Backbone bond lengths (Angstrom), bond angles and torsions (degrees), N, CA, C in turn:
res aa  C-N    CA-C-N  psi(-1)  N-CA   C-N-CA  omega(-1)  CA-C   N-CA-C  phi
1 M - - - 1.441 - - 1.517 106.78 -
2 S 1.310 115.35 123.31 1.454 121.60 -178.04 1.514 109.07 -114.67
3 G 1.310 116.47 127.39 1.457 121.53 176.58 1.507 109.08 -114.20
4 I 1.335 116.15 118.44 1.461 119.78 -178.53 1.518 110.47 -98.74
5 D 1.323 115.66 152.55 1.462 121.95 -170.23 1.528 112.82 -93.68
6 T 1.332 115.74 61.58 1.455 119.84 179.99 1.523 110.51 -150.73
7 H 1.312 115.75 158.69 1.462 122.93 171.71 1.518 107.81 -100.52
8 G 1.332 116.93 166.27 1.455 120.77 174.76 1.515 112.93 100.03
9 P 1.342 116.28 -151.91 1.468 120.35 -176.07 1.534 111.94 -61.72
10 I 1.320 115.88 141.48 1.462 121.11 179.97 1.523 111.16 -67.00
11 S 1.315 118.14 -18.52 1.456 121.80 -179.56 1.524 112.99 -76.23
12 S 1.334 118.03 -6.23 1.467 121.58 -179.75 1.524 110.78 -59.96
13 I 1.311 115.72 146.33 1.463 121.47 174.69 1.523 107.32 -95.28
14 S 1.318 116.19 129.91 1.450 120.33 -179.06 1.519 109.90 -161.85
15 R 1.325 115.89 173.49 1.463 120.93 178.70 1.519 110.62 -62.89
16 S 1.322 115.71 145.09 1.469 120.86 176.73 1.522 108.18 -95.24
17 D 1.324 115.52 94.08 1.461 120.88 -177.32 1.520 112.98 -81.68
18 V 1.312 117.49 -20.39 1.467 121.56 177.04 1.519 107.15 -118.55
19 N 1.321 115.91 125.32 1.459 122.17 178.64 1.515 107.75 -135.37
20 I 1.327 115.46 94.76 1.458 121.32 -175.70 1.524 108.98 -122.41
21 I 1.307 115.28 129.19 1.466 121.10 175.77 1.526 107.20 -96.31
22 L 1.331 116.02 122.97 1.456 121.98 176.27 1.517 107.11 -100.75
23 T 1.313 116.88 119.12 1.458 122.02 177.18 1.520 107.54 -107.70
24 V 1.328 116.00 121.10 1.457 121.25 -176.72 1.525 108.86 -107.54
25 N 1.327 116.33 121.58 1.459 121.84 174.69 1.518 106.59 -93.17
26 K 1.327 116.14 106.17 1.463 120.65 -175.86 1.525 112.64 -66.62
27 E 1.336 117.17 -27.24 1.471 119.95 -179.15 1.520 112.05 -74.18
28 T 1.335 117.21 -40.90 1.460 120.32 -176.78 1.530 112.51 -97.45
29 G 1.327 116.36 -16.26 1.455 119.74 -176.82 1.518 112.98 76.22
30 K 1.318 117.86 11.25 1.466 122.26 -179.27 1.530 109.95 -88.38
31 V 1.323 115.09 149.62 1.459 122.46 177.29 1.524 107.67 -121.72
32 L 1.332 116.35 127.81 1.463 122.72 176.48 1.519 107.49 -106.02
33 L 1.328 117.31 129.67 1.454 122.48 177.75 1.523 108.74 -108.96
34 T 1.326 116.23 126.00 1.464 121.75 179.67 1.520 108.30 -121.16
35 T 1.314 116.31 115.94 1.457 121.92 -179.07 1.515 110.19 -97.70
36 T 1.333 115.70 135.29 1.459 121.69 170.70 1.522 106.19 -113.30
37 P 1.341 117.84 115.53 1.465 120.26 -175.89 1.525 112.60 -56.38
38 R 1.315 115.71 144.02 1.458 123.84 -176.37 1.527 113.00 -57.82
39 D 1.328 117.92 -30.88 1.459 121.08 -177.09 1.522 113.40 -92.82
40 S 1.347 117.10 9.76 1.467 119.73 176.71 1.525 108.45 -59.45
41 Y 1.313 115.53 134.26 1.469 121.63 -177.89 1.520 107.63 -91.42
42 V 1.331 115.96 105.13 1.462 122.19 -172.23 1.533 110.14 -134.80
43 K 1.322 115.45 167.76 1.463 120.26 174.08 1.528 108.18 -79.34
44 I 1.329 116.10 122.08 1.456 121.78 -178.23 1.528 109.03 -87.25
45 A 1.332 115.48 122.08 1.469 121.68 -177.53 1.529 111.43 -74.72
46 D 1.307 114.20 173.96 1.462 123.82 173.75 1.530 111.04 56.54
47 G 1.323 118.32 -119.02 1.463 121.83 -176.17 1.514 113.87 -62.28
48 G 1.324 116.88 -15.32 1.463 121.24 177.38 1.516 113.11 -82.32
49 N 1.336 116.37 -3.94 1.470 122.88 175.98 1.527 114.06 53.92
50 N 1.340 116.89 32.21 1.465 122.64 -179.83 1.526 113.61 55.65
51 E 1.329 115.79 28.25 1.468 121.10 174.71 1.528 108.01 -88.45
52 F 1.329 116.85 148.69 1.460 120.62 178.76 1.525 110.83 -71.89
53 D 1.321 114.91 135.97 1.459 122.43 177.80 1.533 106.89 -164.80
54 K 1.317 116.67 175.92 1.461 120.87 175.27 1.526 109.24 -68.73
55 L 1.332 116.82 139.60 1.453 122.07 179.69 1.525 112.21 -54.22
56 T 1.317 117.55 -36.46 1.463 121.19 -179.20 1.529 112.35 -55.39
57 H 1.340 117.30 -30.39 1.463 120.85 -177.53 1.526 113.06 -74.68
58 A 1.329 118.02 -13.26 1.466 120.18 175.69 1.526 110.48 -60.10
59 G 1.327 117.10 -35.28 1.453 121.58 -179.82 1.517 113.55 -60.77
60 L 1.323 117.19 -24.92 1.465 120.62 178.98 1.524 111.75 -67.15
61 Y 1.340 116.06 -19.29 1.471 121.18 178.14 1.528 111.27 -98.80
62 G 1.318 117.26 4.01 1.458 121.99 178.48 1.512 112.25 105.08
63 V 1.324 115.54 165.93 1.463 121.19 -175.77 1.529 111.26 -63.24
64 D 1.337 118.08 -33.39 1.469 119.60 179.08 1.522 111.49 -62.33
65 A 1.329 117.35 -36.82 1.466 119.95 178.37 1.527 110.29 -65.02
66 S 1.341 116.97 -39.27 1.465 119.67 176.86 1.523 110.62 -63.99
67 I 1.329 116.30 -43.82 1.468 120.88 179.66 1.520 110.36 -61.98
68 H 1.322 116.78 -50.88 1.469 120.40 -176.95 1.527 111.99 -65.65
69 T 1.326 116.81 -33.47 1.471 120.13 176.92 1.527 110.33 -63.78
70 L 1.328 117.59 -45.18 1.470 120.99 178.54 1.525 111.03 -67.78
71 E 1.326 117.48 -40.02 1.474 120.08 177.60 1.529 110.55 -60.21
72 N 1.320 116.61 -44.20 1.471 120.28 179.52 1.523 111.60 -67.39
73 L 1.324 116.61 -39.58 1.461 121.34 -178.69 1.523 111.48 -62.26
74 Y 1.339 116.54 -43.60 1.457 120.82 -174.18 1.524 114.04 -101.35
75 G 1.333 118.15 -6.25 1.464 120.46 -178.84 1.518 112.09 65.71
76 I 1.333 115.92 41.05 1.467 121.62 -178.17 1.523 109.56 -129.01
77 K 1.322 115.81 170.81 1.461 122.68 173.58 1.515 106.95 -116.53
78 L 1.318 116.52 124.83 1.464 121.16 177.80 1.523 108.32 -93.40
79 D 1.318 116.27 129.11 1.457 121.04 -175.62 1.524 113.24 -78.15
80 Y 1.319 116.92 -39.28 1.460 121.28 -174.65 1.522 109.25 -143.26
81 Y 1.313 114.59 165.71 1.460 119.32 172.09 1.528 109.37 -137.01
82 A 1.312 114.23 156.73 1.460 122.21 169.65 1.517 105.45 -134.16
83 R 1.313 116.42 135.04 1.458 121.59 -176.53 1.519 108.42 -126.05
84 L 1.329 116.00 129.51 1.459 122.67 179.37 1.516 108.93 -128.29
85 N 1.328 115.89 158.47 1.452 120.76 169.79 1.527 107.59 -124.10
86 F 1.315 117.40 -171.76 1.464 119.45 -177.82 1.529 111.26 -60.00
87 T 1.334 116.50 -43.42 1.461 120.86 -178.66 1.520 111.08 -61.19
88 S 1.337 117.25 -47.41 1.462 119.95 -178.14 1.525 111.31 -70.11
89 F 1.326 118.17 -32.75 1.458 121.18 175.92 1.529 110.01 -61.78
90 L 1.342 116.39 -46.48 1.462 120.65 178.93 1.526 110.69 -60.29
91 E 1.335 117.09 -42.52 1.464 121.09 179.11 1.528 111.21 -64.49
92 L 1.326 116.92 -40.01 1.460 120.93 179.05 1.521 110.91 -61.85
93 I 1.325 116.78 -48.44 1.473 120.37 -179.27 1.523 110.40 -64.23
94 D 1.338 117.85 -40.91 1.468 120.71 175.99 1.526 111.20 -61.61
95 T 1.337 116.35 -42.22 1.467 121.17 -177.36 1.522 111.75 -60.78
96 V 1.339 116.96 -38.10 1.472 119.30 -179.43 1.526 112.34 -89.56
97 G 1.330 117.52 1.36 1.463 120.62 176.77 1.509 114.39 78.86
98 G 1.319 116.61 28.70 1.459 120.59 -178.04 1.516 110.85 82.55
99 V 1.332 116.06 170.15 1.465 120.88 -178.43 1.523 110.16 -136.52
100 D 1.320 114.93 155.75 1.457 122.29 174.86 1.517 108.28 -110.58
101 V 1.335 116.12 128.89 1.465 121.14 178.42 1.522 109.27 -134.07
102 Y 1.325 114.90 157.14 1.458 119.99 174.34 1.525 107.95 -93.62
103 N 1.307 116.58 120.50 1.459 122.73 -179.19 1.523 109.43 -96.76
104 D 1.325 116.70 121.60 1.467 122.48 -176.24 1.522 114.20 -75.15
105 Q 1.327 117.26 -29.14 1.460 119.90 -175.28 1.527 110.00 -142.04
106 A 1.306 115.48 138.74 1.460 120.12 177.09 1.524 109.08 -69.70
107 F 1.340 115.83 138.46 1.462 120.25 177.03 1.523 109.39 -159.46
108 S 1.320 114.87 165.27 1.458 121.45 176.52 1.514 108.83 -114.24
109 A 1.332 114.75 145.44 1.464 121.22 176.60 1.516 107.28 -144.67
110 G 1.326 115.68 110.43 1.461 119.20 -177.36 1.510 110.36 61.30
111 K 1.324 116.63 -127.64 1.469 120.39 -177.86 1.521 113.02 -88.32
112 Y 1.341 117.48 5.50 1.460 120.84 -175.83 1.525 111.77 -110.24
113 N 1.331 114.62 142.95 1.463 122.28 171.55 1.519 107.18 -114.16
114 F 1.317 116.48 126.85 1.455 121.66 -179.33 1.524 108.47 -109.92
115 N 1.334 116.12 113.39 1.456 121.09 176.77 1.522 108.99 -76.76
116 S 1.320 116.28 159.65 1.456 118.46 173.64 1.528 108.00 -75.02
117 G 1.331 115.03 153.28 1.453 120.79 -176.61 1.509 110.51 109.18
118 L 1.316 116.38 -167.93 1.455 121.67 -178.42 1.532 109.81 -72.97
119 V 1.330 116.23 127.05 1.459 120.97 178.63 1.522 109.17 -128.14
120 H 1.336 115.69 143.69 1.466 121.14 173.97 1.517 107.24 -98.42
121 L 1.327 115.26 131.55 1.457 120.97 -177.78 1.525 110.48 -117.22
122 D 1.337 116.18 117.61 1.456 118.90 168.11 1.534 106.05 -80.02
123 A 1.307 117.53 -175.82 1.466 120.49 -173.47 1.533 112.43 -59.82
124 D 1.328 117.93 -49.84 1.462 120.19 -177.08 1.527 112.14 -65.12
125 K 1.328 116.37 -41.45 1.465 120.01 178.09 1.526 110.50 -66.47
126 A 1.327 117.25 -39.01 1.469 120.73 -179.96 1.519 110.64 -62.81
127 L 1.332 117.22 -40.78 1.466 119.78 179.44 1.525 110.36 -64.78
128 A 1.322 117.56 -43.37 1.468 120.77 177.23 1.531 110.00 -62.83
129 F 1.316 117.22 -41.03 1.471 123.24 -178.44 1.532 111.27 -61.79
130 V 1.336 117.69 -44.27 1.465 120.00 -176.02 1.523 113.23 -82.97
131 R 1.319 118.37 -15.78 1.463 120.98 -178.37 1.523 113.15 -90.27
132 E 1.328 117.11 -28.28 1.470 120.41 -173.50 1.521 111.67 -66.34
133 R 1.315 116.27 137.16 1.470 121.76 173.50 1.513 112.52 -139.70
134 Y 1.319 117.86 -28.32 1.461 120.82 -173.17 1.528 113.16 -70.01
135 S 1.323 119.20 -34.16 1.463 120.10 -177.82 1.528 112.45 -94.45
136 L 1.329 117.17 9.23 1.463 121.22 178.26 1.523 110.02 -96.42
137 A 1.322 116.20 141.14 1.466 120.75 -177.71 1.524 112.09 -55.61
138 G 1.332 117.60 -41.32 1.456 122.15 -178.28 1.518 113.80 -98.06
139 G 1.335 117.60 14.71 1.455 121.61 176.40 1.521 113.85 52.98
140 D 1.325 116.02 -127.68 1.460 121.66 -175.32 1.528 112.30 -64.25
141 N 1.328 117.78 -30.50 1.470 119.55 177.51 1.527 110.81 -65.38
142 D 1.336 116.53 -41.83 1.466 119.55 177.31 1.523 111.16 -69.11
143 R 1.330 116.66 -33.62 1.469 118.69 175.78 1.522 109.82 -61.75
144 G 1.331 116.90 -42.78 1.462 120.58 177.47 1.519 111.58 -59.47
145 K 1.332 116.97 -40.26 1.465 120.59 177.97 1.531 110.65 -63.98
146 N 1.337 116.58 -40.06 1.464 119.65 178.33 1.527 110.91 -65.89
147 Q 1.329 116.89 -38.46 1.463 120.40 176.43 1.524 110.48 -62.15
148 E 1.321 116.38 -42.45 1.467 120.56 178.38 1.524 111.32 -62.49
149 K 1.332 117.33 -39.20 1.472 121.10 178.97 1.529 110.94 -61.85
150 V 1.318 115.81 -42.83 1.468 119.26 -179.05 1.525 110.00 -68.83
151 I 1.324 118.10 -41.07 1.472 120.79 177.65 1.525 109.66 -61.22
152 A 1.322 117.39 -45.17 1.468 120.75 178.98 1.530 110.73 -60.98
153 A 1.325 116.94 -39.47 1.466 120.73 179.30 1.531 110.77 -67.27
154 V 1.335 117.02 -37.95 1.466 120.36 177.28 1.523 109.89 -65.51
155 I 1.328 116.50 -44.70 1.473 120.33 178.29 1.521 109.95 -59.48
156 K 1.328 116.43 -43.94 1.474 120.80 178.86 1.523 110.34 -58.94
157 K 1.327 116.11 -44.40 1.466 119.88 179.52 1.521 111.30 -65.56
158 L 1.345 116.85 -43.05 1.469 120.83 -176.90 1.527 112.58 -69.08
159 T 1.316 117.23 -21.16 1.469 119.81 179.42 1.527 112.10 -101.89
160 S 1.322 116.85 8.53 1.464 120.38 177.64 1.524 109.46 -75.85
161 T 1.311 116.07 162.15 1.467 121.61 179.14 1.519 111.35 -58.22
162 D 1.337 117.41 -43.52 1.468 120.85 -179.65 1.525 111.55 -61.46
163 A 1.334 116.67 -43.63 1.467 120.08 -179.41 1.523 111.01 -67.61
164 L 1.320 116.76 -38.88 1.461 119.49 -179.33 1.525 111.70 -62.86
165 K 1.330 116.67 -31.59 1.465 120.80 177.40 1.530 110.89 -65.57
166 N 1.325 117.14 -31.13 1.466 122.68 -176.21 1.525 112.39 -114.48
167 Y 1.320 117.02 24.27 1.464 121.35 -172.05 1.528 112.93 -58.44
168 N 1.341 117.62 -44.66 1.466 119.99 -179.47 1.524 111.39 -62.62
169 A 1.307 117.35 -40.39 1.467 120.82 178.53 1.527 110.32 -65.37
170 I 1.330 116.43 -40.41 1.466 120.70 178.74 1.524 109.72 -63.85
171 L 1.330 116.88 -48.31 1.464 120.15 -179.22 1.523 112.34 -62.21
172 S 1.311 117.06 -44.89 1.459 118.44 -178.96 1.530 110.99 -68.33
173 G 1.320 117.43 -30.52 1.460 120.70 176.83 1.514 113.06 -69.11
174 L 1.329 117.01 -24.78 1.458 121.18 -177.75 1.520 113.99 -101.03
175 Q 1.329 118.32 -11.74 1.459 118.87 -170.03 1.531 113.85 -63.87
176 D 1.318 119.54 -25.36 1.464 120.27 175.92 1.525 111.73 -87.68
177 S 1.322 117.25 -5.69 1.459 121.77 -176.83 1.518 113.39 -100.59
178 V 1.319 116.49 -23.82 1.457 121.04 -175.37 1.518 108.74 -118.20
179 Q 1.313 116.09 131.17 1.461 120.88 175.67 1.525 107.14 -97.24
180 T 1.332 117.24 128.87 1.460 120.87 -178.54 1.516 110.22 -153.84
181 D 1.321 115.24 160.01 1.470 119.83 173.51 1.528 110.55 -106.35
182 M 1.329 117.32 12.24 1.457 121.83 176.30 1.524 109.80 -82.70
183 S 1.311 115.66 142.43 1.446 118.82 173.14 1.518 109.60 -72.50
184 L 1.303 117.93 161.24 1.456 122.10 178.76 1.521 110.59 -58.36
185 E 1.334 116.90 -39.72 1.470 120.94 179.69 1.530 110.65 -62.63
186 T 1.324 117.41 -42.36 1.463 121.00 179.56 1.506 110.40 -64.58
């Protein structure tokens, strides 16, 4: 899952600030989220000519460069990708009606204050929640954890009985917002 740092059309080229590998165990139904921080100093594949740079800069060469950089870093093959930007993230959170997450530490981000404990995030609050890193004790690592919490909450919402009843409407509402190589059936 690649999150680029721009608003507007999903086709925009920009830095990949979110780089999360979702591993789905079909037998157990469990999902493992693995975050690689945006500032990780790695060899950038494709247009990056395998030169060392921040992982976020792989996105400037396109989503394939981000995918190939992570594949090379971990020695794995990624089957699919999904790419979102700020606009599509906001639409996703709106589509599922916001999310509830457990916040481990109180912090401020922009005009929002997030108390510790269970918090409900509408689209704007969710974007502030997943973007903040400077006021978090663990910086970018804690930001990655917050991103994982929101993804898990979205997955929980999308697999709920209510969402399953409206799944086609949800998918068609998001198809212009998310870039992916997954088929609709997948």
